[in-house]
C-alpha positions in Angstrom: 0.0 0.0 0.0 2.9 2.4 0.8 4.3 1.9 -2.8 1.0 2.9 -4.3 0.8 6.0 -2.2 4.4 7.1 -3.2 3.6 6.4 -6.8 0.4 8.5 -6.5 2.4 11.3 -4.9 5.1 11.2 -7.6 2.4 11.1 -10.3 0.6 14.1 -8.8 3.9 16.0 -8.6 4.7 15.5 -12.2 1.1 16.4 -13.2 1.5 19.6 -11.3 4.8 20.4 -12.9 3.5 19.8 -16.4 0.4 21.8 -15.7 2.5 24.7 -14.4 4.5 24.7 -17.7 1.3 24.8 -19.7 -0.1 27.7 -17.6 3.1 29.6 -17.9 3.1 29.2 -21.7 -0.5 30.4 -22.0 0.0 33.3 -19.6 3.2 34.3 -21.4 1.2 34.6 -24.7 -1.7 36.4 -23.1 -0.1 39.4 -21.4 0.4 42.3 -23.8 2.9 45.1 -23.8 2.7 48.4 -25.7 4.5 48.4 -29.0 7.9 50.2 -28.8 7.4 53.6 -30.4 10.7 53.5 -32.2 10.8 51.9 -35.6 14.3 50.6 -35.1 13.2 48.8 -31.9 10.3 47.2 -33.7 12.6 46.1 -36.5 15.2 44.7 -34.0 12.5 42.6 -32.3 10.9 41.6 -35.6 7.5 43.1 -34.6 4.8 44.2 -37.1 3.2 47.6 -36.8 0.5 47.2 -34.2 -0.5 48.8 -30.9 0.6 45.9 -28.6 2.6 42.7 -28.7 3.3 39.6 -26.6 6.8 38.3 -25.9 6.1 35.3 -28.2 5.7 37.7 -31.1 9.5 38.6 -30.9 11.2 37.0 -33.9 14.1 35.1 -32.4 14.8 31.7 -30.9 15.8 33.1 -27.5 14.7 36.2 -25.6 16.4 37.8 -22.6 13.8 39.9 -20.8 15.1 42.2 -18.1 12.4 43.2 -15.6 13.5 46.5 -14.2 12.1 49.7 -12.8 13.0 53.3 -13.2 12.7 53.6 -9.4 14.9 50.6 -8.7 18.3 51.6 -7.3 19.9 48.2 -8.2 18.6 48.5 -11.7 20.2 51.9 -12.1 23.5 50.6 -10.6 23.5 47.5 -12.9 22.6 49.4 -16.1 26.2 49.4 -17.3 26.5 45.7 -16.9 23.3 45.1 -18.7 24.5 47.3 -21.6 27.7 45.2 -21.6 25.6 42.0 -21.9 23.7 43.5 -24.9 27.0 44.5 -26.5 28.4 41.0 -26.1 25.4 39.6 -27.9 25.2 42.3 -30.6 28.9 41.9 -31.4 28.8 38.1 -31.7 27.7 37.1 -35.2 26.8 33.6 -34.0 24.4 35.0 -31.4 23.0 38.4 -32.6 20.3 36.7 -34.8 19.5 34.1 -32.1 19.1 36.2 -29.0 17.2 39.4 -28.6 17.0 41.5 -25.4 14.0 43.6 -24.2 13.6 45.6 -21.0 10.2 45.6 -19.3 9.6 48.5 -17.0 7.6 47.2 -14.1 4.9 49.7 -13.0 6.6 52.3 -15.3 5.1 54.6 -17.9 6.5 55.2 -21.3 8.0 58.5 -20.0 9.8 56.5 -17.2 11.3 53.9 -19.5 12.3 56.6 -22.0 14.0 58.6 -19.3 15.8 55.4 -18.0 16.9 54.6 -21.6 18.3 58.0 -22.2 20.0 58.4 -18.8 21.8 55.0 -19.0 22.2 54.9 -22.8 20.4 51.6 -23.2 20.7 50.3 -26.8 18.0 47.6 -26.7 14.2 48.2 -26.6 12.5 49.2 -23.3 8.8 49.0 -22.9 6.5 49.8 -20.0 4.4 47.2 -18.1 2.4 49.8 -16.2 -0.2 47.3 -14.9 2.5 44.7 -14.1 0.6 42.1 -16.2 3.6 40.5 -17.8 5.5 40.5 -14.5 2.6 38.6 -12.8 2.2 36.2 -15.7 5.9 35.3 -15.6 5.9 34.9 -11.8 8.6 37.6 -11.5 8.8 38.8 -7.9 11.4 41.6 -7.9 13.6 43.9 -10.0 15.9 43.4 -11.5 15.1 40.0 -12.8 16.5 38.4 -16.0 14.2 35.9 -17.6 15.5 33.8 -20.5 12.8 32.4 -22.8 13.3 29.8 -25.5 10.8 29.7 -28.4 9.4 26.2 -28.9 8.5 24.8 -32.4 4.8 25.6 -31.7 5.7 29.3 -31.0 5.1 29.1 -27.3 7.8 30.2 -24.8 9.7 28.0 -22.4 11.4 29.6 -19.4 14.9 28.2 -19.4 16.6 30.6 -16.9 15.5 33.1 -14.3 18.0 35.2 -12.3 16.8 37.8 -9.8 19.1 40.4 -8.3 22.4 41.6 -9.6 23.4 40.4 -13.0 27.0 39.8 -12.0 29.6 39.1 -14.8 27.9 39.7 -18.2 30.1 37.1 -20.0 29.4 34.4 -17.3 25.7 35.1 -17.5 25.8 34.9 -21.3 27.6 31.6 -21.1 24.9 30.3 -18.8 22.2 31.5 -21.3 23.9 29.7 -24.1 24.1 26.5 -22.0 20.5 26.6 -20.8 19.1 27.6 -24.2 21.2 25.0 -26.0 23.0 27.5 -28.2 
């Protein structure tokens, strides 16, 4: 009888894990963000002209989404390291078509993310998530958080890496992204 109970518990656990992945994929596709106003940003992300987009619309196999806030002191302090991460990707011809970065300003307005981008000379697109819908759908709890998403053949997104807090060494982080995303 004990073996049956253990088997039932293990089976229930795996059902919960699989269910969680499906919910994550559905939520990731449902939460919308405002379209970046800059044409170059839309082109970089491979987005059509529209008012909103979802992360799964980004035309790339791997997305690094930085959840930040204009009001987050650590986000401001780490901006240079995040810019360095972007430069490492942009300068690597084996990666710059496979990985795209986007910053998602939690609870921020377009004015906030534009000011952050200008002050810290951020080269990749930043978009506001004023109602924190994407943050909630991705189960992000704090800023900064770096979420690495891999596009599956069906177009849904799989979370392969999540790092909250300081980025640390950009090259080491990129190496971990490559490993976890299979690049």
